[in-house]
Steps between C-alpha positions, in 0.01 A plus 500: 500500500594732224860596428607853585762687299684827597524697189616845629594663827640827627612641833505875539657613826748759636775246390396499133236531237532132378515157655860466367613837653350396834644152494846626408501761775384257760757249384765770538388578854349843406233614743198705401476640855631840564475782751187709437519854640170660391324727747170455322506135590662499841681753726753221560711348220433126444619221274274368229490384146363791295508602130709795422314823441627523142338167405270531198217334700359816649125570514391688194135586600364206297661226698650468846874423544409142582283460190781636282745257650255219427448625137880512455560163650236330296602668177858394553397138581292489182754672272700184439194271489246380244231473767153567360329706779153437359548117528275337757812292598693812590511592871668807647632468854610829656680464835589807705622585850360850487183574300326828510510560870481877453149460361389322822656779714330771301162316476519508119468127444163368388462133571198294397447225751276235351 
């Protein structure tokens, strides 16, 4: 079995833009869950973990909000790393709890099933 090394990581969430910000806030019992009162989403207010509207990760026409979050998170993880992305030994693992669900709802997602 080959050895595996973690060279860079990042967590982008409503709690913070970096792994350290998220860890510190969780350690200090800060919750990312807040009351959402948005009539476009639901006629009844509900509690959820959501990014603030003023976050810089808004869709810009080229990329969806989710894609911009991914780009930001990967760029932050790599900013303090010497990882060679072109190396055949480099693997990127992206884990998310959301994804681009809006594309599924709007039938905008093209998926090749092979």
